[in-house]
C-alpha positions, 0 to 999 in steps of 0.5 A: 477077836476083839485083838484083830479089831484093835489091830485094824482100827490101829492100822487104820489110824496110822495109816491116816495120821499124816493126813489128819494132822495136814488137816489140823494145820490147813484149819488154822486158816480160814479160806475164802470160799471155793471159786468155782461159780464166785464172781471174780469181785467176790473172791477179791473181797474175801482175800483182802478182808476175809483170809485170817488165821484162826489161830489169832483171829476170831472168825466173825459170825454175823454180817451187820452190826449197829451201834451208839457212839459219843464223841468228844472232838477238839480241834486247835489251830496255833499261828505262831511267828519268831523266835526267842524274845521275837516269839509270838503266838495265838492259839484258838481251839474248838470247845469241846464237843459232844456229839451222840451218833448212830453207825451201821455196819455191813460186813467190811463198810461201816457209817454214820452220822453224829449230831452235837447234843448241845445244838440240838437242845439250843434254839439257835440257828440251824444253818449255823450248826457243826456237822460231821460225817463218817465212812469207814471201809475196813478190812484185815489188811487194807482200809480206809476212812473218810470224813468230813467236818464243818465247824462254824461256831464255838470256838476260843482263844486259849493262850497267846505269847508275845502279843502285848498282853498283860501277861506274857503267857495268857491261857485265860479263854477267851470266846470269839466269834468269827472262825471257820474250819472245813476239813474234808479227807481220808485216812488209808493203811495196809497192814503187813502182818495181814492173817494174825492182826485184826485192825478192825477188832478195836475200830470197827467191832467186826473181829476180836483178837484172840492172841496178841500180835503186832505189825508194821502198818504203811499209811496213806492220808489226804487233807483238804483243809480251810481255816477262816478268821474274820479279824474284826471279830478278834479282841483289839489286843490281836490286831497288831498280830493279824495286821502282821500275818493277814495272810493267816486270816484264811488258809486253804491247803492240800496235804498228802501224807505217807509214813510207815508205823507200827500198830499192836493188838494186846488179846486179854481176859478172853474177850478184850482187845487193845490197840496202839498205833503210831505212825509218823509221816512225811507230808506234802503241802500246797497252801493257799494263803489270802493276801491284803492285795486280794493276791493267792500265792501257793507255797509248797514244801514237806513237812512232818505229820503225825498219828496217834491211835489206841483204844480197848473194845469188849467183843462177845460176838454178839455185843461189843462196847469200848472206847478209842482215841485218836490224836493228829498234828498238821504243821503248815508253814511258810516264810515269816509264820506258821500254822500247827493245827492239832485234832483229837477225837475221843469216842465211847461206843456199844452195839449189837452184831446181827445176821449171822452168816451160814 
């Protein structure tokens, strides 16, 4: 009797082995919910943001997260001209800003607001405070960051070359008034290895990379940048340079960049994910430079920009913490001179996920 039962059980298992294997392979993907009764826009969201290979990416079990984030930001602008013995350069840097902000995310959308800690503690004019707003839409293989920064204070001359100073290369910091910078734009990307690489694992904290993986990526960005200098506020040492390049005292430009790069997620120690991204781009600039005769000529040219990002995140599923860094370089040139803008941000964050998915 026992032998007969064993034979029957063995026969049933063998007859269903192919079906079981198929189910095991199929389960390696987190398929979007069935389309029956699901609106078209929800099906599109499921495809673009939640279609993953669970062998490489841990399924996100929560709908929302909230995080505290502290940013250290630094922008500098180098005005330069000439070559060799005729080379002149002036670098104006924003004093490192330390901001604290709160960010909230719902599935693939994240928004936040930061305040400068020193300015909050200072009794200065509230109308002269720097502002920083950010908004992100980030999925498994497509995403976009929107940002707006308005810097009205805190600039220094950090380096000058060939401007008739006592030394040929002056690196002494000198505070300067009369510099303002406003930046607005977006960065968008497309990840080709979309099911296996979780770009949000480090930069949005909404997923976790289980196995190391890399991918080619396509990037598109747009930046609207205004940079103003009040030459009367500068030390007398720089009068000659400002007079020769008065058109650089106000620069307004549009920058559109398109590039192909590579991003890699390194999963280690079970709950850590590290990312390195390098995205060189070819950019098209349309610049308006203010002249002494009050006209505004338009310069159009091609340049090269570079975006580099990196970071590491520890994510238990419920709690997460980590740090990221981003560096971007813009080159804006015309006939006699050029402005190079370098922007760097280092972020520290910690937060919690909540509202469990059913």
